[in-house]
PQR file with spaces between the fields and no chain letter, atoms N, CA, C, O and H, PARSE charges and radii, in Angstrom:
ATOM       1  N    MET     1      27.255  118.330  202.643 -0.4000 1.5000
ATOM       2  CA   MET     1      27.616  119.092  203.816 -0.0000 2.0000
ATOM       3  C    MET     1      28.580  118.309  204.694  0.5500 1.7000
ATOM       4  O    MET     1      29.520  118.871  205.256 -0.5500 1.4000
ATOM       5  N    THR     2      28.342  117.011  204.805 -0.4000 1.5000
ATOM       6  CA   THR     2      29.220  116.185  205.636 -0.0000 2.0000
ATOM       7  C    THR     2      30.638  116.197  205.076  0.5500 1.7000
ATOM       8  O    THR     2      31.604  116.338  205.825 -0.5500 1.4000
ATOM       9  H    THR     2      27.579  116.554  204.348  0.4000 1.0000
ATOM      10  N    ASP     3      30.761  116.047  203.756 -0.4000 1.5000
ATOM      11  CA   ASP     3      32.081  116.074  203.135 -0.0000 2.0000
ATOM      12  C    ASP     3      32.753  117.429  203.328  0.5500 1.7000
ATOM      13  O    ASP     3      33.944  117.507  203.627 -0.5500 1.4000
ATOM      14  H    ASP     3      29.975  115.932  203.147  0.4000 1.0000
ATOM      15  N    CYS     4      31.985  118.481  203.156 -0.4000 1.5000
ATOM      16  CA   CYS     4      32.522  119.828  203.325 -0.0000 2.0000
ATOM      17  C    CYS     4      33.012  120.033  204.760  0.5500 1.7000
ATOM      18  O    CYS     4      34.072  120.621  204.979 -0.5500 1.4000
ATOM      19  H    CYS     4      31.017  118.418  202.914  0.4000 1.0000
ATOM      20  N    ALA     5      32.248  119.554  205.724 -0.4000 1.5000
ATOM      21  CA   ALA     5      32.658  119.677  207.131 -0.0000 2.0000
ATOM      22  C    ALA     5      33.944  118.893  207.374  0.5500 1.7000
ATOM      23  O    ALA     5      34.833  119.367  208.081 -0.5500 1.4000
ATOM      24  H    ALA     5      31.388  119.077  205.547  0.4000 1.0000
ATOM      25  N    ALA     6      34.046  117.710  206.801 -0.4000 1.5000
ATOM      26  CA   ALA     6      35.253  116.891  206.974 -0.0000 2.0000
ATOM      27  C    ALA     6      36.468  117.584  206.369  0.5500 1.7000
ATOM      28  O    ALA     6      37.531  117.618  206.990 -0.5500 1.4000
ATOM      29  H    ALA     6      33.324  117.325  206.227  0.4000 1.0000
ATOM      30  N    PHE     7      36.326  118.139  205.162 -0.4000 1.5000
ATOM      31  CA   PHE     7      37.444  118.835  204.533 -0.0000 2.0000
ATOM      32  C    PHE     7      37.807  120.099  205.307  0.5500 1.7000
ATOM      33  O    PHE     7      38.984  120.444  205.416 -0.5500 1.4000
ATOM      34  H    PHE     7      35.463  118.112  204.657  0.4000 1.0000
ATOM      35  N    SER     8      36.809  120.784  205.841 -0.4000 1.5000
ATOM      36  CA   SER     8      37.083  121.985  206.639 -0.0000 2.0000
ATOM      37  C    SER     8      37.832  121.630  207.915  0.5500 1.7000
ATOM      38  O    SER     8      38.754  122.338  208.319 -0.5500 1.4000
ATOM      39  H    SER     8      35.853  120.503  205.752  0.4000 1.0000
ATOM      40  N    LEU     9      37.436  120.538  208.544 -0.4000 1.5000
ATOM      41  CA   LEU     9      38.125  120.093  209.750 -0.0000 2.0000
ATOM      42  C    LEU     9      39.569  119.726  209.432  0.5500 1.7000
ATOM      43  O    LEU     9      40.482  120.071  210.183 -0.5500 1.4000
ATOM      44  H    LEU     9      36.687  119.962  208.215  0.4000 1.0000
ATOM      45  N    GLU    10      39.774  119.031  208.329 -0.4000 1.5000
ATOM      46  CA   GLU    10      41.132  118.679  207.924 -0.0000 2.0000
ATOM      47  C    GLU    10      41.955  119.930  207.641  0.5500 1.7000
ATOM      48  O    GLU    10      43.120  120.014  208.030 -0.5500 1.4000
ATOM      49  H    GLU    10      39.033  118.750  207.720  0.4000 1.0000
ATOM      50  N    ALA    11      41.355  120.892  206.969 -0.4000 1.5000
ATOM      51  CA   ALA    11      42.060  122.142  206.662 -0.0000 2.0000
ATOM      52  C    ALA    11      42.429  122.874  207.954  0.5500 1.7000
ATOM      53  O    ALA    11      43.528  123.415  208.076 -0.5500 1.4000
ATOM      54  H    ALA    11      40.409  120.825  206.652  0.4000 1.0000
ATOM      55  N    MET    12      41.514  122.887  208.903 -0.4000 1.5000
ATOM      56  CA   MET    12      41.786  123.549  210.174 -0.0000 2.0000
ATOM      57  C    MET    12      42.941  122.853  210.900  0.5500 1.7000
ATOM      58  O    MET    12      43.821  123.509  211.455 -0.5500 1.4000
ATOM      59  H    MET    12      40.621  122.447  208.803  0.4000 1.0000
ATOM      60  N    GLU    13      42.926  121.519  210.888 -0.4000 1.5000
ATOM      61  CA   GLU    13      44.000  120.763  211.538 -0.0000 2.0000
ATOM      62  C    GLU    13      45.347  121.000  210.857  0.5500 1.7000
ATOM      63  O    GLU    13      46.395  120.896  211.495 -0.5500 1.4000
ATOM      64  H    GLU    13      42.211  120.985  210.436  0.4000 1.0000
ATOM      65  N    ASN    14      45.318  121.317  209.560 -0.4000 1.5000
ATOM      66  CA   ASN    14      46.549  121.597  208.818 -0.0000 2.0000
ATOM      67  C    ASN    14      46.981  123.051  208.954  0.5500 1.7000
ATOM      68  O    ASN    14      47.954  123.470  208.326 -0.5500 1.4000
ATOM      69  H    ASN    14      44.467  121.401  209.042  0.4000 1.0000
ATOM      70  N    GLY    15      46.259  123.829  209.777 -0.4000 1.5000
ATOM      71  CA   GLY    15      46.656  125.207  210.043 -0.0000 2.0000
ATOM      72  C    GLY    15      46.098  126.241  209.097  0.5500 1.7000
ATOM      73  O    GLY    15      46.522  127.395  209.140 -0.5500 1.4000
ATOM      74  H    GLY    15      45.469  123.488  210.286  0.4000 1.0000
ATOM      75  N    ASP    16      45.157  125.868  208.239 -0.4000 1.5000
ATOM      76  CA   ASP    16      44.568  126.820  207.297 -0.0000 2.0000
ATOM      77  C    ASP    16      43.527  127.694  207.993  0.5500 1.7000
ATOM      78  O    ASP    16      42.367  127.301  208.116 -0.5500 1.4000
ATOM      79  H    ASP    16      44.813  124.929  208.204  0.4000 1.0000
ATOM      80  N    ASN    17      43.928  128.850  208.438 -0.4000 1.5000
ATOM      81  CA   ASN    17      43.046  129.852  209.051 -0.0000 2.0000
ATOM      82  C    ASN    17      42.048  129.214  210.021  0.5500 1.7000
ATOM      83  O    ASN    17      40.862  129.123  209.704 -0.5500 1.4000
ATOM      84  H    ASN    17      44.871  129.169  208.339  0.4000 1.0000
ATOM      85  N    PRO    18      42.504  128.774  211.191 -0.5600 1.5000
ATOM      86  CA   PRO    18      41.656  128.029  212.130  0.2800 2.0000
ATOM      87  C    PRO    18      40.389  128.762  212.555  0.5500 1.7000
ATOM      88  O    PRO    18      39.361  128.126  212.786 -0.5500 1.4000
ATOM      89  N    GLU    19      40.446  130.100  212.662 -0.4000 1.5000
ATOM      90  CA   GLU    19      39.249  130.840  213.100 -0.0000 2.0000
ATOM      91  C    GLU    19      38.133  130.738  212.074  0.5500 1.7000
ATOM      92  O    GLU    19      36.977  130.492  212.420 -0.5500 1.4000
ATOM      93  H    GLU    19      41.281  130.616  212.474  0.4000 1.0000
ATOM      94  N    ILE    20      38.486  130.929  210.812 -0.4000 1.5000
ATOM      95  CA   ILE    20      37.479  130.867  209.748 -0.0000 2.0000
ATOM      96  C    ILE    20      36.975  129.437  209.582  0.5500 1.7000
ATOM      97  O    ILE    20      35.775  129.212  209.426 -0.5500 1.4000
ATOM      98  H    ILE    20      39.424  131.128  210.531  0.4000 1.0000
ATOM      99  N    MET    21      37.890  128.473  209.616 -0.4000 1.5000
ATOM     100  CA   MET    21      37.489  127.075  209.479 -0.0000 2.0000
ATOM     101  C    MET    21      36.601  126.640  210.640  0.5500 1.7000
ATOM     102  O    MET    21      35.633  125.905  210.440 -0.5500 1.4000
ATOM     103  H    MET    21      38.865  128.656  209.744  0.4000 1.0000
ATOM     104  N    SER    22      36.918  127.083  211.836 -0.4000 1.5000
ATOM     105  CA   SER    22      36.106  126.735  212.998 -0.0000 2.0000
ATOM     106  C    SER    22      34.683  127.273  212.848  0.5500 1.7000
ATOM     107  O    SER    22      33.716  126.566  213.133 -0.5500 1.4000
ATOM     108  H    SER    22      37.704  127.680  211.999  0.4000 1.0000
ATOM     109  N    ALA    23      34.560  128.505  212.407 -0.4000 1.5000
ATOM     110  CA   ALA    23      33.236  129.100  212.197 -0.0000 2.0000
ATOM     111  C    ALA    23      32.481  128.347  211.101  0.5500 1.7000
ATOM     112  O    ALA    23      31.276  128.120  211.211 -0.5500 1.4000
ATOM     113  H    ALA    23      35.346  129.079  212.175  0.4000 1.0000
ATOM     114  N    LYS    24      33.200  127.963  210.043 -0.4000 1.5000
ATOM     115  CA   LYS    24      32.570  127.225  208.949 -0.0000 2.0000
ATOM     116  C    LYS    24      32.087  125.858  209.434  0.5500 1.7000
ATOM     117  O    LYS    24      30.990  125.421  209.085 -0.5500 1.4000
ATOM     118  H    LYS    24      34.179  128.147  209.953  0.4000 1.0000
ATOM     119  N    ILE    25      32.906  125.191  210.234 -0.4000 1.5000
ATOM     120  CA   ILE    25      32.529  123.882  210.776 -0.0000 2.0000
ATOM     121  C    ILE    25      31.317  124.011  211.685  0.5500 1.7000
ATOM     122  O    ILE    25      30.418  123.171  211.643 -0.5500 1.4000
ATOM     123  H    ILE    25      33.797  125.546  210.517  0.4000 1.0000
ATOM     124  N    ASP    26      31.282  125.061  212.511 -0.4000 1.5000
ATOM     125  CA   ASP    26      30.120  125.281  213.379 -0.0000 2.0000
ATOM     126  C    ASP    26      28.850  125.474  212.561  0.5500 1.7000
ATOM     127  O    ASP    26      27.803  124.917  212.889 -0.5500 1.4000
ATOM     128  H    ASP    26      32.012  125.744  212.546  0.4000 1.0000
ATOM     129  N    THR    27      28.945  126.255  211.508 -0.4000 1.5000
ATOM     130  CA   THR    27      27.787  126.499  210.636 -0.0000 2.0000
ATOM     131  C    THR    27      27.333  125.202  209.974  0.5500 1.7000
ATOM     132  O    THR    27      26.139  124.906  209.926 -0.5500 1.4000
ATOM     133  H    THR    27      29.796  126.708  211.242  0.4000 1.0000
ATOM     134  N    LEU    28      28.279  124.442  209.472 -0.4000 1.5000
ATOM     135  CA   LEU    28      27.936  123.165  208.830 -0.0000 2.0000
ATOM     136  C    LEU    28      27.335  122.192  209.832  0.5500 1.7000
ATOM     137  O    LEU    28      26.403  121.458  209.503 -0.5500 1.4000
ATOM     138  H    LEU    28      29.249  124.683  209.511  0.4000 1.0000
ATOM     139  N    THR    29      27.860  122.179  211.051 -0.4000 1.5000
ATOM     140  CA   THR    29      27.317  121.305  212.092 -0.0000 2.0000
ATOM     141  C    THR    29      25.870  121.659  212.387  0.5500 1.7000
ATOM     142  O    THR    29      25.014  120.779  212.475 -0.5500 1.4000
ATOM     143  H    THR    29      28.618  122.775  211.318  0.4000 1.0000
ATOM     144  N    ARG    30      25.599  122.948  212.540 -0.4000 1.5000
ATOM     145  CA   ARG    30      24.214  123.383  212.789 -0.0000 2.0000
ATOM     146  C    ARG    30      23.306  122.999  211.626  0.5500 1.7000
ATOM     147  O    ARG    30      22.171  122.573  211.838 -0.5500 1.4000
ATOM     148  H    ARG    30      26.294  123.663  212.469  0.4000 1.0000
ATOM     149  N    SER    31      23.801  123.149  210.399 -0.4000 1.5000
ATOM     150  CA   SER    31      23.009  122.786  209.224 -0.0000 2.0000
ATOM     151  C    SER    31      22.721  121.294  209.194  0.5500 1.7000
ATOM     152  O    SER    31      21.604  120.883  208.880 -0.5500 1.4000
ATOM     153  H    SER    31      24.723  123.495  210.227  0.4000 1.0000
ATOM     154  N    LEU    32      23.721  120.481  209.520 -0.4000 1.5000
ATOM     155  CA   LEU    32      23.520  119.031  209.540 -0.0000 2.0000
ATOM     156  C    LEU    32      22.505  118.630  210.604  0.5500 1.7000
ATOM     157  O    LEU    32      21.662  117.766  210.365 -0.5500 1.4000
ATOM     158  H    LEU    32      24.628  120.815  209.776  0.4000 1.0000
ATOM     159  N    ILE    33      22.581  119.253  211.773 -0.4000 1.5000
ATOM     160  CA   ILE    33      21.620  118.961  212.846 -0.0000 2.0000
ATOM     161  C    ILE    33      20.217  119.347  212.402  0.5500 1.7000
ATOM     162  O    ILE    33      19.269  118.586  212.594 -0.5500 1.4000
ATOM     163  H    ILE    33      23.266  119.955  211.968  0.4000 1.0000
ATOM     164  N    PHE    34      20.083  120.539  211.806 -0.4000 1.5000
ATOM     165  CA   PHE    34      18.778  120.986  211.318 -0.0000 2.0000
ATOM     166  C    PHE    34      18.234  120.027  210.268  0.5500 1.7000
ATOM     167  O    PHE    34      17.065  119.644  210.311 -0.5500 1.4000
ATOM     168  H    PHE    34      20.853  121.157  211.650  0.4000 1.0000
ATOM     169  N    ASP    35      19.096  119.641  209.320 -0.4000 1.5000
ATOM     170  CA   ASP    35      18.658  118.726  208.258 -0.0000 2.0000
ATOM     171  C    ASP    35      18.225  117.385  208.832  0.5500 1.7000
ATOM     172  O    ASP    35      17.232  116.809  208.387 -0.5500 1.4000
ATOM     173  H    ASP    35      20.046  119.952  209.285  0.4000 1.0000
ATOM     174  N    HIS    36      18.959  116.889  209.811 -0.4000 1.5000
ATOM     175  CA   HIS    36      18.596  115.616  210.438 -0.0000 2.0000
ATOM     176  C    HIS    36      17.234  115.727  211.124  0.5500 1.7000
ATOM     177  O    HIS    36      16.384  114.849  210.975 -0.5500 1.4000
ATOM     178  H    HIS    36      19.766  117.356  210.172  0.4000 1.0000
ATOM     179  N    ARG    37      17.037  116.799  211.868 -0.4000 1.5000
ATOM     180  CA   ARG    37      15.751  116.993  212.555 -0.0000 2.0000
ATOM     181  C    ARG    37      14.615  117.109  211.556  0.5500 1.7000
ATOM     182  O    ARG    37      13.528  116.573  211.775 -0.5500 1.4000
ATOM     183  H    ARG    37      17.728  117.512  211.989  0.4000 1.0000
ATOM     184  N    ARG    38      14.867  117.807  210.462 -0.4000 1.5000
ATOM     185  CA   ARG    38      13.847  117.956  209.420 -0.0000 2.0000
ATOM     186  C    ARG    38      13.515  116.598  208.793  0.5500 1.7000
ATOM     187  O    ARG    38      12.348  116.302  208.533 -0.5500 1.4000
ATOM     188  H    ARG    38      15.750  118.242  210.284  0.4000 1.0000
ATOM     189  N    GLN    39      14.531  115.781  208.554 -0.4000 1.5000
ATOM     190  CA   GLN    39      14.301  114.463  207.984 -0.0000 2.0000
ATOM     191  C    GLN    39      13.476  113.602  208.930  0.5500 1.7000
ATOM     192  O    GLN    39      12.574  112.891  208.487 -0.5500 1.4000
ATOM     193  H    GLN    39      15.479  116.021  208.766  0.4000 1.0000
ATOM     194  N    VAL    40      13.769  113.655  210.227 -0.4000 1.5000
ATOM     195  CA   VAL    40      12.991  112.901  211.212 -0.0000 2.0000
ATOM     196  C    VAL    40      11.539  113.372  211.189  0.5500 1.7000
ATOM     197  O    VAL    40      10.616  112.559  211.217 -0.5500 1.4000
ATOM     198  H    VAL    40      14.502  114.233  210.588  0.4000 1.0000
ATOM     199  N    SER    41      11.346  114.682  211.137 -0.4000 1.5000
ATOM     200  CA   SER    41       9.993  115.234  211.093 -0.0000 2.0000
ATOM     201  C    SER    41       9.253  114.787  209.835  0.5500 1.7000
ATOM     202  O    SER    41       8.084  114.407  209.902 -0.5500 1.4000
ATOM     203  H    SER    41      12.096  115.342  211.114  0.4000 1.0000
ATOM     204  N    LEU    42       9.925  114.830  208.699 -0.4000 1.5000
ATOM     205  CA   LEU    42       9.294  114.398  207.454 -0.0000 2.0000
ATOM     206  C    LEU    42       8.959  112.908  207.490  0.5500 1.7000
ATOM     207  O    LEU    42       7.911  112.497  206.991 -0.5500 1.4000
ATOM     208  H    LEU    42      10.875  115.138  208.645  0.4000 1.0000
ATOM     209  N    ASP    43       9.835  112.103  208.074 -0.4000 1.5000
ATOM     210  CA   ASP    43       9.550  110.671  208.212 -0.0000 2.0000
ATOM     211  C    ASP    43       8.313  110.442  209.080  0.5500 1.7000
ATOM     212  O    ASP    43       7.483  109.584  208.777 -0.5500 1.4000
ATOM     213  H    ASP    43      10.686  112.437  208.479  0.4000 1.0000
ATOM     214  N    GLN    44       8.197  111.213  210.156 -0.4000 1.5000
ATOM     215  CA   GLN    44       7.028  111.085  211.035 -0.0000 2.0000
ATOM     216  C    GLN    44       5.757  111.505  210.301  0.5500 1.7000
ATOM     217  O    GLN    44       4.717  110.860  210.438 -0.5500 1.4000
ATOM     218  H    GLN    44       8.871  111.909  210.402  0.4000 1.0000
ATOM     219  N    GLN    45       5.840  112.575  209.529 -0.4000 1.5000
ATOM     220  CA   GLN    45       4.683  113.032  208.772 -0.0000 2.0000
ATOM     221  C    GLN    45       4.270  112.004  207.722  0.5500 1.7000
ATOM     222  O    GLN    45       3.081  111.751  207.528 -0.5500 1.4000
ATOM     223  H    GLN    45       6.684  113.098  209.417  0.4000 1.0000
ATOM     224  N    MET    46       5.248  111.417  207.051 -0.4000 1.5000
ATOM     225  CA   MET    46       4.949  110.401  206.036 -0.0000 2.0000
ATOM     226  C    MET    46       4.292  109.188  206.685  0.5500 1.7000
ATOM     227  O    MET    46       3.341  108.628  206.141 -0.5500 1.4000
ATOM     228  H    MET    46       6.214  111.623  207.209  0.4000 1.0000
ATOM     229  N    SER    47       4.789  108.790  207.827 -0.4000 1.5000
ATOM     230  CA   SER    47       4.199  107.662  208.545 -0.0000 2.0000
ATOM     231  C    SER    47       2.756  107.969  208.927  0.5500 1.7000
ATOM     232  O    SER    47       1.879  107.118  208.782 -0.5500 1.4000
ATOM     233  H    SER    47       5.562  109.245  208.269  0.4000 1.0000
ATOM     234  N    PHE    48       2.509  109.177  209.412 -0.4000 1.5000
ATOM     235  CA   PHE    48       1.156  109.594  209.776 -0.0000 2.0000
ATOM     236  C    PHE    48       0.232  109.543  208.559  0.5500 1.7000
ATOM     237  O    PHE    48      -0.880  109.019  208.637 -0.5500 1.4000
ATOM     238  H    PHE    48       3.221  109.868  209.530  0.4000 1.0000
ATOM     239  N    LEU    49       0.700  110.091  207.434 -0.4000 1.5000
ATOM     240  CA   LEU    49      -0.124  110.089  206.220 -0.0000 2.0000
ATOM     241  C    LEU    49      -0.414  108.671  205.740  0.5500 1.7000
ATOM     242  O    LEU    49      -1.531  108.366  205.321 -0.5500 1.4000
ATOM     243  H    LEU    49       1.602  110.516  207.371  0.4000 1.0000
ATOM     244  N    ASN    50       0.586  107.817  205.803 -0.4000 1.5000
ATOM     245  CA   ASN    50       0.363  106.427  205.389 -0.0000 2.0000
ATOM     246  C    ASN    50      -0.664  105.738  206.281  0.5500 1.7000
ATOM     247  O    ASN    50      -1.513  104.994  205.788 -0.5500 1.4000
ATOM     248  H    ASN    50       1.494  108.065  206.143  0.4000 1.0000
ATOM     249  N    ARG    51      -0.595  105.980  207.593 -0.4000 1.5000
ATOM     250  CA   ARG    51      -1.586  105.402  208.510 -0.0000 2.0000
ATOM     251  C    ARG    51      -2.983  105.949  208.220  0.5500 1.7000
ATOM     252  O    ARG    51      -3.961  105.202  208.250 -0.5500 1.4000
ATOM     253  H    ARG    51       0.094  106.584  207.993  0.4000 1.0000
ATOM     254  N    MET    52      -3.078  107.243  207.941 -0.4000 1.5000
ATOM     255  CA   MET    52      -4.381  107.858  207.649 -0.0000 2.0000
ATOM     256  C    MET    52      -4.956  107.314  206.347  0.5500 1.7000
ATOM     257  O    MET    52      -6.153  107.039  206.265 -0.5500 1.4000
ATOM     258  H    MET    52      -2.283  107.850  207.917  0.4000 1.0000
ATOM     259  N    ARG    53      -4.119  107.159  205.338 -0.4000 1.5000
ATOM     260  CA   ARG    53      -4.599  106.595  204.069 -0.0000 2.0000
ATOM     261  C    ARG    53      -5.126  105.175  204.273  0.5500 1.7000
ATOM     262  O    ARG    53      -6.184  104.815  203.756 -0.5500 1.4000
ATOM     263  H    ARG    53      -3.146  107.383  205.404  0.4000 1.0000
ATOM     264  N    ALA    54      -4.389  104.386  205.022 -0.4000 1.5000
ATOM     265  CA   ALA    54      -4.815  103.002  205.276 -0.0000 2.0000
ATOM     266  C    ALA    54      -6.129  102.997  206.050  0.5500 1.7000
ATOM     267  O    ALA    54      -7.018  102.202  205.747 -0.5500 1.4000
ATOM     268  H    ALA    54      -3.530  104.678  205.442  0.4000 1.0000
ATOM     269  N    GLU    55      -6.264  103.867  207.039 -0.4000 1.5000
ATOM     270  CA   GLU    55      -7.487  103.926  207.835 -0.0000 2.0000
ATOM     271  C    GLU    55      -8.655  104.409  206.988  0.5500 1.7000
ATOM     272  O    GLU    55      -9.760  103.882  207.116 -0.5500 1.4000
ATOM     273  H    GLU    55      -5.542  104.513  207.285  0.4000 1.0000
ATOM     274  N    LEU    56      -8.440  105.395  206.129 -0.4000 1.5000
ATOM     275  CA   LEU    56      -9.516  105.877  205.254 -0.0000 2.0000
ATOM     276  C    LEU    56      -9.968  104.794  204.286  0.5500 1.7000
ATOM     277  O    LEU    56     -11.163  104.643  204.034 -0.5500 1.4000
ATOM     278  H    LEU    56      -7.542  105.823  206.025  0.4000 1.0000
ATOM     279  N    GLN    57      -9.028  104.050  203.750 -0.4000 1.5000
ATOM     280  CA   GLN    57      -9.406  102.952  202.850 -0.0000 2.0000
ATOM     281  C    GLN    57     -10.233  101.908  203.594  0.5500 1.7000
ATOM     282  O    GLN    57     -11.117  101.278  203.012 -0.5500 1.4000
ATOM     283  H    GLN    57      -8.057  104.173  203.955  0.4000 1.0000
ATOM     284  N    ARG    58      -9.949  101.732  204.854 -0.4000 1.5000
ATOM     285  CA   ARG    58     -10.672  100.746  205.642 -0.0000 2.0000
ATOM     286  C    ARG    58     -12.107  101.192  205.952  0.5500 1.7000
ATOM     287  O    ARG    58     -13.034  100.382  205.927 -0.5500 1.4000
ATOM     288  H    ARG    58      -9.231  102.244  205.326  0.4000 1.0000
ATOM     289  N    ILE    59     -12.281  102.498  206.246 -0.4000 1.5000
ATOM     290  CA   ILE    59     -13.601  102.949  206.713 -0.0000 2.0000
ATOM     291  C    ILE    59     -14.488  103.540  205.625  0.5500 1.7000
ATOM     292  O    ILE    59     -15.708  103.564  205.784 -0.5500 1.4000
ATOM     293  H    ILE    59     -11.528  103.156  206.266  0.4000 1.0000
ATOM     294  N    LEU    60     -13.912  104.017  204.525 -0.4000 1.5000
ATOM     295  CA   LEU    60     -14.722  104.610  203.462 -0.0000 2.0000
ATOM     296  C    LEU    60     -15.145  103.525  202.483  0.5500 1.7000
ATOM     297  O    LEU    60     -14.380  102.611  202.175 -0.5500 1.4000
ATOM     298  H    LEU    60     -12.921  103.998  204.396  0.4000 1.0000
ATOM     299  N    PRO    61     -16.378  103.643  202.002 -0.5600 1.5000
ATOM     300  CA   PRO    61     -16.822  102.647  201.005  0.2800 2.0000
ATOM     301  C    PRO    61     -16.018  102.803  199.723  0.5500 1.7000
ATOM     302  O    PRO    61     -15.654  103.913  199.335 -0.5500 1.4000
ATOM     303  N    SER    62     -15.756  101.717  199.092 -0.4000 1.5000
ATOM     304  CA   SER    62     -15.019  101.730  197.858 -0.0000 2.0000
ATOM     305  C    SER    62     -15.897  102.206  196.726  0.5500 1.7000
ATOM     306  O    SER    62     -17.083  101.880  196.685 -0.5500 1.4000
ATOM     307  H    SER    62     -16.053  100.815  199.407  0.4000 1.0000
ATOM     308  N    ASN    63     -15.334  102.980  195.796 -0.4000 1.5000
ATOM     309  CA   ASN    63     -16.077  103.438  194.618 -0.0000 2.0000
ATOM     310  C    ASN    63     -15.966  102.438  193.478  0.5500 1.7000
ATOM     311  O    ASN    63     -16.537  102.634  192.405 -0.5500 1.4000
ATOM     312  H    ASN    63     -14.371  103.245  195.829  0.4000 1.0000
ATOM     313  N    ARG    64     -15.229  101.373  193.723 -0.4000 1.5000
ATOM     314  CA   ARG    64     -15.064  100.354  192.693 -0.0000 2.0000
ATOM     315  C    ARG    64     -16.238   99.409  192.700  0.5500 1.7000
ATOM     316  O    ARG    64     -16.741   99.038  193.760 -0.5500 1.4000
ATOM     317  H    ARG    64     -14.766  101.214  194.595  0.4000 1.0000
ATOM     318  N    ALA    65     -16.672   99.024  191.537 -0.4000 1.5000
ATOM     319  CA   ALA    65     -17.812   98.103  191.436 -0.0000 2.0000
ATOM     320  C    ALA    65     -17.359   96.712  191.129  0.5500 1.7000
ATOM     321  O    ALA    65     -18.185   95.806  191.009 -0.5500 1.4000
ATOM     322  H    ALA    65     -16.264   99.325  190.675  0.4000 1.0000
């Protein structure tokens, strides 16, 4: 998406249908922002799960003999 946005911006600067390119860049920008927010959320969820797993291992008795 980042590459596509860069090429679209270059095309717009070169005069290739600025209205369509501008709309495409806006859409790609929104998608990149959404993807970034989703990645941050997934990182937070993974961190939470890792902390919970570590805490469960600490408090639950081991089944290993």
